C-alpha positions in Angstrom: -295.2 -62.3 54.0 -292.7 -64.3 56.0 -289.9 -62.0 57.3 -286.4 -63.2 57.9 -284.0 -60.7 59.6 -281.4 -59.2 57.4 -278.5 -60.4 59.6 -279.7 -64.0 59.4 -279.7 -63.7 55.5 -276.2 -62.3 55.6 -274.9 -65.0 58.0 -276.5 -67.8 56.0 -275.1 -66.6 52.7 -271.7 -65.8 54.2 -271.4 -69.3 55.7 -272.2 -70.8 52.3 -269.7 -68.6 50.6 -266.9 -69.5 53.1 -267.7 -73.2 52.7 -267.3 -72.8 48.9 -264.0 -70.9 49.4 -262.5 -73.5 51.8 -263.7 -76.5 49.7 -262.4 -75.2 46.4 -258.8 -76.3 46.8 -259.9 -79.9 47.1 -260.9 -80.0 43.4 -257.9 -78.1 42.1 -254.4 -79.4 41.1 -251.4 -78.3 43.1 -250.3 -75.9 40.4 -253.7 -74.3 40.4 -253.7 -74.0 44.2 -250.3 -72.3 44.1 -251.6 -69.7 41.6 -254.5 -68.7 43.8 -254.3 -65.2 45.4 -252.6 -65.0 48.8 -255.8 -64.2 50.7 -257.6 -67.5 49.6 -257.2 -70.7 51.6 -255.0 -73.4 50.1 -255.4 -76.3 52.5 -256.7 -79.6 51.2 -258.2 -82.5 53.2 -255.4 -84.8 54.3 -255.9 -88.4 53.3 -255.3 -91.0 56.0 -253.0 -93.9 56.0 -255.7 -96.3 54.5 -256.2 -94.0 51.6 -252.8 -92.6 50.5 -250.5 -95.2 52.0 -247.7 -94.8 54.4 -246.0 -96.4 57.4 -247.6 -98.2 60.4 -245.5 -98.8 63.5 -246.5 -100.4 66.8 -244.0 -99.7 69.6 -243.7 -101.2 73.0 -242.3 -99.1 75.9 -239.8 -101.2 77.9 -241.3 -100.1 81.3 -239.3 -102.7 83.1 -236.1 -100.7 82.2 -237.6 -97.7 84.0 -237.9 -99.8 87.2 -234.4 -101.2 86.7 -232.9 -97.7 86.3 -234.8 -96.4 89.4 -233.5 -99.3 91.5 -229.9 -98.7 90.3 -230.3 -95.0 91.3 -231.8 -96.1 94.7 -228.8 -98.4 95.2 -226.4 -95.5 94.6 -228.4 -93.3 97.0 -228.2 -96.0 99.6 -224.4 -96.4 99.1 -223.9 -92.6 99.5 -226.1 -92.4 102.5 -224.4 -95.3 104.4 -220.9 -94.1 103.6 -221.7 -90.5 104.6 -222.7 -91.7 108.1 -220.0 -94.4 108.3 -222.4 -97.4 108.4 -220.5 -100.5 107.3 -222.2 -102.7 104.7 -221.5 -105.4 102.1 -223.2 -107.2 99.2 -225.2 -104.1 98.0 -227.2 -105.2 95.0 -230.4 -104.3 93.1 -232.6 -107.0 91.6 -236.0 -106.4 90.1 -237.9 -104.0 92.4 -235.7 -104.6 95.5 -232.4 -103.3 96.8 -230.6 -105.6 99.3 -227.4 -105.2 101.5 -225.8 -106.8 104.5 -224.7 -104.8 107.5 -221.1 -105.5 108.8 -222.1 -104.7 112.4 -225.5 -105.6 113.8 -225.2 -102.6 116.1 -225.7 -100.3 113.2 -229.1 -101.8 112.3 -231.3 -99.1 114.0 -229.1 -96.3 112.6 -229.3 -97.8 109.1 -233.0 -98.1 109.2 -233.5 -94.6 110.4 -231.2 -93.2 107.6 -233.1 -95.2 104.9 -236.5 -94.0 106.2 -235.3 -90.4 106.0 -234.4 -90.7 102.4 -236.2 -88.3 100.0 -238.3 -90.9 98.3 -238.7 -93.4 101.1 -242.5 -93.3 100.7 -242.1 -95.2 97.5 -240.3 -98.1 99.3 -240.9 -100.6 102.1 -237.9 -101.1 104.4 -237.5 -104.4 106.1 -234.7 -106.0 108.1 -234.0 -109.4 109.6 -232.1 -110.4 112.7 -229.0 -111.3 110.8 -228.5 -107.7 109.5 -229.9 -108.1 106.0 -231.9 -105.0 105.0 -234.2 -104.7 101.9 -235.9 -101.8 100.2 -238.8 -102.9 98.0 -240.7 -100.5 95.7 -244.4 -100.5 96.4 -247.0 -101.6 93.8 -248.5 -98.1 93.6 -245.1 -96.6 93.0 -244.3 -99.1 90.2 -247.7 -98.5 88.5 -247.2 -94.7 88.7 -243.7 -94.9 87.2 -244.8 -97.2 84.4 -247.7 -94.9 83.5 -245.6 -91.8 83.6 -243.0 -93.5 81.4 -245.6 -94.4 78.7 -247.0 -90.8 78.8 -243.6 -89.2 78.5 -242.7 -91.6 75.7 -245.8 -90.6 73.7 -245.0 -86.9 74.1 -241.4 -87.3 73.1 -242.2 -89.6 70.1 -244.7 -86.9 69.0 -241.9 -84.2 69.1 -239.4 -86.4 67.2 -241.9 -87.3 64.5 -243.1 -83.7 64.1 -239.5 -82.5 63.8 -239.0 -84.8 60.7 -241.8 -82.9 58.9 -244.3 -85.8 58.5 -247.7 -84.4 57.7 -250.6 -85.4 59.9 -249.1 -88.3 61.9 -251.3 -90.3 64.1 -249.7 -91.1 67.5 -251.7 -92.7 70.2 -251.6 -95.0 73.2 -252.7 -98.6 72.7 -253.0 -100.8 75.8 -250.9 -100.3 78.9 -247.5 -100.0 77.3 -247.8 -99.6 73.5 -247.7 -96.7 71.1 -249.4 -96.8 67.7 -247.9 -94.6 65.0 -249.3 -94.0 61.6 -247.4 -91.9 59.1 -249.5 -91.1 56.0 -247.5 -90.6 52.8 -244.2 -91.9 54.2 -242.9 -94.7 52.0 -239.6 -95.4 53.8 -239.8 -95.1 57.7 -236.1 -96.1 58.1 -235.0 -92.6 59.5 -238.0 -92.4 61.7 -237.3 -95.8 63.2 -233.7 -94.8 63.8 -234.8 -91.7 65.6 -237.4 -93.5 67.7 -235.0 -96.3 68.5 -232.6 -94.0 70.3 -233.2 -93.2 73.9 -231.2 -90.0 73.6 -230.2 -89.8 77.3 -227.6 -87.1 77.4 -225.3 -86.8 80.5 -222.3 -84.7 81.3 -220.0 -86.7 83.7 -216.4 -86.4 84.8 -213.8 -88.9 83.5 -212.4 -90.7 86.6 -208.9 -89.2 87.2 -208.0 -92.0 89.6 -208.7 -94.9 87.3 -205.7 -96.9 86.3 -205.1 -99.2 83.3 -208.6 -98.5 82.0 -210.3 -100.3 84.8 -213.4 -99.0 86.6 -213.3 -98.4 90.4 -216.5 -98.4 92.6 -218.6 -95.4 91.5 -217.3 -95.5 87.9 -217.7 -97.5 84.7 -216.0 -98.1 81.4 -217.8 -96.6 78.3 -216.9 -96.9 74.6 -216.4 -93.9 72.3 -219.3 -92.9 70.0 -218.5 -93.6 66.4 -220.6 -93.6 63.2 -222.1 -96.9 62.0 -219.6 -99.2 60.3 -216.6 -97.8 62.1 -214.9 -99.7 64.9 -214.6 -98.0 68.3 -210.9 -97.6 69.3 -211.1 -95.8 72.6 -212.7 -96.4 75.9 -213.2 -94.0 78.9 -213.5 -94.7 82.6 -216.3 -92.4 83.6 -217.8 -91.5 87.0 -221.4 -92.7 87.4 -222.3 -89.4 89.1 -224.1 -87.2 86.6 -223.0 -83.5 86.8 -225.7 -82.1 84.3 -228.3 -84.1 82.3 -230.2 -83.5 79.2 -233.2 -82.4 81.3 -231.5 -79.0 81.7 -231.0 -78.6 78.0 -233.1 -75.8 76.4 -231.7 -75.9 72.8 -229.4 -77.9 70.5 -228.6 -77.1 67.0 -226.1 -78.6 64.4 -223.2 -76.4 63.2 -219.7 -76.4 62.0 -216.4 -75.9 63.9 -215.1 -72.4 63.5 -211.6 -73.7 62.9 -211.7 -77.0 61.0 -215.2 -76.9 59.6 -216.2 -80.3 61.0 -219.9 -80.8 62.0 -220.5 -80.1 65.7 -223.5 -79.8 68.1 -224.2 -76.4 69.7 -226.1 -76.6 73.1 -227.6 -74.3 75.6 -228.5 -75.0 79.2 -231.2 -73.5 81.4 -230.2 -71.4 84.4 -230.0 -74.4 86.7 -228.0 -76.4 84.2 -225.7 -73.4 83.5 -224.9 -73.1 87.2 -224.2 -76.8 87.6 -222.1 -76.8 84.4 -220.2 -73.7 85.5 -219.5 -75.1 89.0 -218.3 -78.3 87.6 -216.0 -76.8 85.0 -214.6 -74.3 87.6 -213.8 -77.1 90.1 -212.2 -79.4 87.5 -210.0 -77.3 85.3 -207.4 -79.5 83.6 -209.6 -82.6 83.9 -211.5 -84.6 81.2 -215.2 -84.0 80.9 -217.2 -86.8 79.3 -220.3 -86.0 77.2 -222.3 -89.2 77.2 -225.3 -90.1 75.0 -227.0 -93.5 75.5 -224.0 -94.9 77.1 -221.5 -93.8 74.5 -219.0 -91.0 74.9 -219.6 -88.4 72.3 -216.6 -86.3 73.3 -214.3 -86.0 76.3 -212.6 -82.6 76.1 -210.1 -81.1 78.6 -211.6 -78.3 80.7 -209.2 -75.5 79.9 -211.2 -72.8 81.8 -214.5 -72.5 83.6 -217.5 -72.3 81.2 -219.9 -70.0 82.9 -222.3 -69.0 80.2 -224.3 -72.3 80.0 -223.5 -72.7 76.3 -220.9 -74.7 74.3 -220.5 -77.2 71.6 -219.8 -80.9 71.2 -217.4 -82.1 68.6 -216.9 -85.7 67.7 -217.1 -88.2 64.8 -220.2 -86.6 63.3 -221.5 -86.4 59.7 -223.8 -83.5 58.8 -226.8 -85.9 58.9 -225.9 -87.4 62.2 -225.3 -84.0 63.8 -228.8 -82.9 62.6 -230.4 -86.1 63.9 -228.6 -85.9 67.3 -229.6 -82.2 67.7 -233.2 -83.3 66.9 -233.0 -86.0 69.6 -231.5 -83.7 72.1 -234.1 -81.0 71.5 -237.1 -83.4 71.8 -235.8 -84.8 75.0 -234.7 -88.3 76.3 -237.1 -91.2 76.3 -237.6 -92.5 79.8 -237.4 -96.1 78.5 -236.3 -97.9 75.3 -238.9 -98.5 72.6 -239.2 -101.9 70.9 -240.8 -102.2 67.4 -243.4 -104.9 67.6 -245.1 -104.4 64.3 -244.2 -102.6 61.1 -246.3 -102.3 58.0 -246.0 -100.2 54.8 -249.4 -99.6 53.2 -249.2 -99.2 49.4 -251.1 -96.4 47.5 -252.9 -99.1 45.5 -255.1 -99.9 48.4 -255.8 -96.2 48.9 -256.8 -95.7 45.3 -259.2 -98.6 45.4 -260.7 -97.3 48.6 -261.1 -93.8 47.3 -262.8 -95.1 44.1 -265.1 -97.3 46.1 -266.0 -94.5 48.4 -266.6 -92.1 45.6 -268.9 -94.6 43.8 -270.9 -95.2 47.0 -271.2 -91.4 47.7 -272.3 -90.6 44.2 -274.9 -93.4 44.3 -276.2 -92.2 47.6 -276.5 -88.6 46.3 -278.4 -89.7 43.2 -280.8 -91.9 45.0 -281.6 -89.4 47.8 -281.9 -86.5 45.2 -284.4 -88.6 43.1 -286.4 -89.6 46.1 -286.7 -86.0 47.3 -287.8 -84.7 43.9 -290.4 -87.5 43.5 -291.8 -87.1 47.0 -291.8 -83.2 47.3 -291.4 -81.9 43.7 -290.2 -78.3 43.8 -289.5 -78.5 47.5 -287.4 -81.6 46.8 -285.2 -79.5 44.5 -284.7 -77.0 47.4 -283.7 -79.9 49.6 -281.2 -81.1 47.0 -279.7 -77.6 46.9 -279.3 -77.8 50.6 -277.8 -81.3 50.3 -275.2 -80.0 47.8 -274.2 -77.2 50.2 -274.1 -79.7 53.0 -271.4 -81.7 51.2 -269.5 -78.5 50.2 -269.6 -77.1 53.8 -268.5 -80.5 55.2 -265.4 -80.5 52.9 -264.8 -76.9 53.6 -264.8 -77.4 57.4 -262.6 -80.5 57.2 -260.1 -78.5 55.0 -260.1 -75.6 57.4 -259.4 -77.6 60.5 -256.9 -79.9 58.7 -258.9 -83.1 59.4 -257.6 -86.4 58.1 -260.1 -88.3 55.8 -260.0 -92.1 56.3 -262.1 -94.9 54.8 -264.5 -94.9 57.7 -264.7 -91.1 57.2 -265.9 -91.7 53.6 -268.5 -94.0 55.1 -269.5 -91.2 57.5 -270.0 -88.8 54.5 -272.1 -91.4 52.7 -274.2 -91.8 55.9 -274.4 -88.1 56.4 -275.9 -87.7 52.9 -278.9 -89.9 53.8 -279.3 -88.1 57.1 -278.9 -84.6 55.6 -282.4 -84.6 54.2 -284.0 -86.0 57.3 -284.7 -82.5 58.7 -286.2 -81.4 55.4 -288.5 -84.4 55.4 -289.8 -83.5 58.9 -290.3 -79.8 57.9 -292.1 -80.7 54.6 -294.3 -83.3 56.2 -295.3 -80.7 58.8 -296.1 -78.2 56.1 -298.3 -80.7 54.3 -300.1 -81.5 57.5 -300.7 -77.8 58.2 -302.0 -77.4 54.6 -304.4 -80.3 55.1 -305.7 -78.7 58.3 -306.7 -75.6 56.3 -303.9 -73.2 57.0 -302.9 -70.7 54.4 -299.6 -71.2 52.5 -297.7 -68.6 54.4 -299.0 -69.8 57.8 -298.3 -73.4 56.8 -294.7 -72.7 55.9 -294.0 -70.7 59.1 -295.6 -73.4 61.2 -293.8 -76.2 59.4 -290.3 -74.7 60.2 -291.2 -73.6 63.7 -293.1 -76.7 65.0 -290.7 -79.2 63.4 -287.7 -77.5 65.2 -288.0 -79.4 68.5 -288.2 -82.8 66.7 -285.2 -81.9 64.4 -283.1 -80.9 67.4 -284.0 -84.1 69.4 -283.3 -86.5 66.6 -280.0 -84.9 65.6 -278.8 -84.3 69.1 -279.0 -88.0 70.0 -277.0 -89.0 66.9 -274.5 -86.2 67.7 -274.0 -87.6 71.2 -273.3 -91.0 69.7 -270.7 -89.4 67.4 -269.1 -87.6 70.3 -268.8 -90.9 72.2 -267.3 -92.6 69.2 -264.7 -89.8 69.0 -263.9 -89.9 72.7 -263.6 -93.7 73.1 -262.6 -94.7 69.5 -259.2 -95.0 67.9 -258.0 -93.4 64.6 -260.4 -94.9 62.0 -263.4 -94.8 64.3 -262.6 -91.2 65.1 -262.6 -90.5 61.3 -266.2 -91.8 61.1 -267.1 -89.7 64.2 -265.7 -86.5 62.8 -267.4 -86.6 59.4 -270.7 -87.8 61.0 -270.7 -85.1 63.7 -269.8 -82.3 61.4 -272.3 -83.6 58.8 -275.1 -83.5 61.4 -274.4 -80.0 62.6 -274.1 -78.7 58.9 -277.3 -80.6 57.8 -279.2 -78.8 60.6 -277.9 -75.5 59.3 -278.7 -76.1 55.7 -282.1 -77.7 56.4 -283.3 -75.0 58.8 -281.6 -71.8 57.5 -280.7 -72.3 53.9 -283.9 -74.0 52.8 -286.0 -71.6 54.7 -284.2 -68.7 53.0 -284.9 -70.3 49.5 -288.6 -71.2 50.3 -289.4 -67.7 51.6 -287.7 -66.1 48.6 -289.8 -68.4 46.3 -293.0 -67.5 48.2 -292.3 -63.7 48.2 -291.5 -63.9 44.5 -294.4 -66.0 43.2 -296.9 -65.7 46.0 -298.5 -69.1 45.2 -302.0 -70.0 46.3 -300.9 -73.6 46.7 -297.5 -75.2 47.2 -295.9 -77.7 44.8 -295.2 -80.2 47.6 
């Protein structure tokens, strides 16, 4: 008698039962799923963009805008440094990756160079000067590459936050090339709102309105900004705002839409972190009676008077908001500002008709594969072929159960992976059965032949499946969305097929032998 430990029997049967439980929702209607008891899993496999339709967006990160902004900040830092130490200059400009200015007095050349080299981020710039007093700060190639790479990485993370906040199920967001982001939104027919959210940089700044500006004209260190208004309305007011940022959106920890306690109009409630609260408190304490501009993407949301110091780090913004725009602005503020604008290079809407055709073709191919493999196993191994087919059925059930449990997305290549897995699922059984037949031909008894077949075929099964599993892992690591779908189904299918072929079939074969105690095997 071949003995299988009780714990192995329990684990094998428990795994099969759990697979059935998690796979069950995939064959039930939504109403039937909702009627299931609370303890039962209700997750279904999510269909990818190519199967259920949806929106496909290809975005480009304007990395040059990052460099332009950095050079503008560098020019402001140079201006402040030179003025602080009374170094005369003229023609301070920033172009491309270079900041240039001209000294008024050549005697200040060494002093100016020393001041520039002592700036906090001077390691990112090369400082040069000529005999005529012209000085240049040029950003190094390494610094440019680092800033561009960081901008793309930050953009992907912020895009992910914004899309997740809209409630889109199973979005695919990934980098493509050096400066592009691929977004696939399954089941989304109209991506208009998503595009509007992604098209806004959402750079929030709190800046003082310039009290010394006259006739609405900007002075050095300030600029003229328009008031934020809803689409379709004409902006009537402009503000002269200091370029110096008192507090930025980086210090924001929360933003939620709400309603004004007095007039019921939509507002934005905000909360700063400890550093932002201190800066905000200091600024309001020092500027009581002045106008404080709240700027979003170069537009003034609101410019209230500071009646008293605001020391708690919390407040609200009122402006020309609708309920929807207040919700969207709060979402943008919570998810953070994009480091650079995003340009839509490609937009496609995939209709559900393509998905239906793909699913039908995949189902047909899978059914044909199952029928052919099942017939082959029965013709080749008789009763043992039926055992292999039972394992094959559980292989498919467990595969769907695992994909449902982890929330995997099924794509058209994923269906191809399932069809491929079906053919590979019986491979381990073929190795075991052929080994059993060989042992029987060598004169071993039935019990010894079964035991030897499973034990001695184990190394070959592991080697053959491990190499395929490595290929699947590499496909997942280096591949994009559809290729990853193939890699997921193929890899899980291989692991599950090893379990069903080794544990489940052995359990059934041993049960059959202990029940019938045959003198020969129907194989």
